[in-house]
N, C-alpha and C positions, 0 to 999 in steps of 0.2 A: 499875636498876643504874647503867650509865654514861651512858645516854641522857639528854641535857640537862645533864649535869654539866660544869662548866668544865674545860677542858684546860690543862695547863701551857704556857707560852710555847714556841713552836717546834713545836707539834703541830697537826694538823688531823684532822677526822673527816668521814666520809660515811656515809649510811644506805642500805642496800640492802633493799628489800622484795620478798619472793617470795610470790605468792599461793598458796593451797592447791592441791596437786596439780601445780604447775608446776615448771619447771626452767630453768636457763640453762647454756650451755656454759662450761666452765672455761677461763680465759685467765690464765696465770701473771702476766703483766704487770699485770693489774688488782689484784693482791693483793701486789705487791712491797713488802717491808718493813712490812707491815701486821699489826697485832694485831686479830683479828676476834672480836667477842663476839656470841653469839646472845642478843639482847635479848628476843625473844619467839618462841614457837613452837619448831619443831625443824627440822633439816636433815639430809639424807643426802648424804655425799660419795661419789660414784660413781667407781670406778676399774675397771681390767680385772679386778681380783680380787674385785669385789663392791661392797657398800655399807656405809658405817659411819655410824651415827646419832649426832647430837649434840643434846641438849635445851637448853632455856633455861638460860642461865648458863655455857654452855661457852665457853672461850676458845681460839682456834685461831690457828695460823700457816698460811696457805694458800699461801705463796710457794714456788715451785719443786716442787710436788707433781705426781705423775703421775695427775691426775684427768681424768675425762671431763666430768663435770657436777656441779652442785650442785642438789639436789632438795628440795622441801618435801613430805614424806609426810603431814603433819598436816592437821587440819580448819581450822586458823587460819593467817593470814598469818605467815610467818617474817620477822623483822626482824633484820638483821645490822648491826652498827656496826663500821666499819673505822677504826682510828686509825693515823695515819702521821705521821712527821716532815715538817715543811714543808721543801721544797727551798730550799736557800740560793742566792741569785742568784750567777751566775758573775762573778768578779772579772776584768774584761777589762783586759789590758795597755794602757797609753796608746799604745804603738806600734801595736798592733792597731787601736786606735780611729782611727788615721789613715785607715783604709779606710772609715770611716763615710760619707765623701763619695761613695762608689761605690754605696751602697745604693739600690736602685730599679730601674726598667726603662728600657732604652736601645734606640734603633734604631741599627743598624749599617749603614753605607754603605762599600763597599770597591770599589776599582778594580783590575781585572786586565787589563793591557794596554789595549785599546780599550773594554773592557766595564766598566760601573759597575753594581754590584748593590746595591740598597737594599731595605729592608723586613725584613731579618733582625733579630731581637731578642735582647738579652742581659739577664739579670736577676741582680742581686747581692742576696744576703740572708744574714743571720747564721745559722749552724748551731750547734746545741747551746748555746743561750743566749749566743752571741757568742764561743765558743771558737775557731770557725773561720768563714771566709767561703766561701760557695759561689757560683760563677758558672755559670749555665745559659744556653746559647746555642741559639736556635731558628731554623730556616731561614725564609727568605721564600718566598712562593708562587713556583713556577718561572716564569721568563719565556721566552716562545717564541723570542726572538731570541738567547738565550745559547747558546754552543757546547755540544754534548753532553758534551764532555770536562770542561767546567767544572761542569756539573750532576752528572755521575757521580762526580767527585772531591771533592764538597763534604764538609767535615768535620762539618757540622751535621746533627742536634743534637750538642752537646758539653757536657761538664760538667767543671768545675775546682774542686778544693777547696784553699783557701789557708790555710796555718798559719804560725805565727810562731816563730822562734828568738829569744827575748827577750834572750839574752846578746849576740848579734851584731846585733840589730835588723834582721834580714833575714827574708824570707818564702820559703816553699817552695810551689810549685804542683804538684798532682797532676792531670794532664790526661788525659781519655779522650774519644774522639769516635766518630761513626757509622761510620768506616772500620775500627774496631778498633784504632786507634792509641792508645798510652798513652805519655805522656812526663812527665818531671819537670823543672821549671824553677825557677830562682832568680828572686826578684823584689824590687824595692825600691819604696817610695812615700814620697817626700820633698817636702813642700810641694805643688806642682802637677805634679811630674814623676813619672811612672810608668814603670819599666823592668822588662823581663823578659829573661832570658838562659838559653840552653842550649848547652852544649858537647858535641858528639857527633862522632865520627870521620866526616869527609866531609860533615857537615851541621850546621853551627853556626847558631843562630838568635838574634836579638835583637829587642826591641820597645822603642820609645820612644813615650810618650804624654804629652800636656800637657793638663791640665785647665784650662778657661777660668776666669777670675776669678769669674764668676757661677755656676760649677758645673754648667752646662747642656750643655757640649760637651767632648769629648776628641778632640783631633787627634792621630793616631797613624800609625805605620808599622811594618811587619815587614821585617827585612832577613835575608839569608842569606849564608853563607860556607862554602867547602869546607875552609878551614884555620884559621878564627878570626882571620885577619889581613886578608884582602881581602874587603870587604863590598859587596853589591849590594842594591838595593831589591827586595824581594819584592812587596809591595803596600802602598799607603796605605789607611787607613780612618779613618772618623769615627764616634764615638759621639755621639748626640744624645738628651738626657734626655727620656723620655716621662712618667715619674712618679717 
């Protein structure tokens, strides 16, 4: 039938072979937007209401069904051909592409008063084919000489999802951490300068980071303010590229 036949541009196919008497669990995501042809043998679609049999030549849409399993009740192997549209690559905004310089793994070193903490890691990677940037931060192994309060109040691990408003050429950060804290920040990234800002009653925050010319180091600091006018240093930190 369709097996081996050329497909129109923009389409892809995959073959699923089910040996006699065997079955596989149904997962809707495996069959999303697919036209499925029984090329050889037969299959039973099993649901809570029973089984329905489909012989060679049957054309099916298996997406979004309430099925439990797909079974081969016959003496021969069942061969299924699934035809789907090829995914079109995401067109990334040139503004969002500015963040490409962050992609990779970095070591973080931060200073809190007299104590310097190093060894924490943060990883930047594209999400959904480059529609968003995700930042994941992981804690360093605990150091014995650090104050208990510093260890207990650590926000790591933390995750941040960064998206773009292309009309304003500004970014929004959705942040969540190990303490159960969730915040929304605005962000800019121009040239080598990275800024983050949050205005909240009684607790304003801002961040300034400078990427080195060789792209291997970010020298940064977090500042805080009770009123958005008078700012004090919260802590300095450095990102050092690992990969």
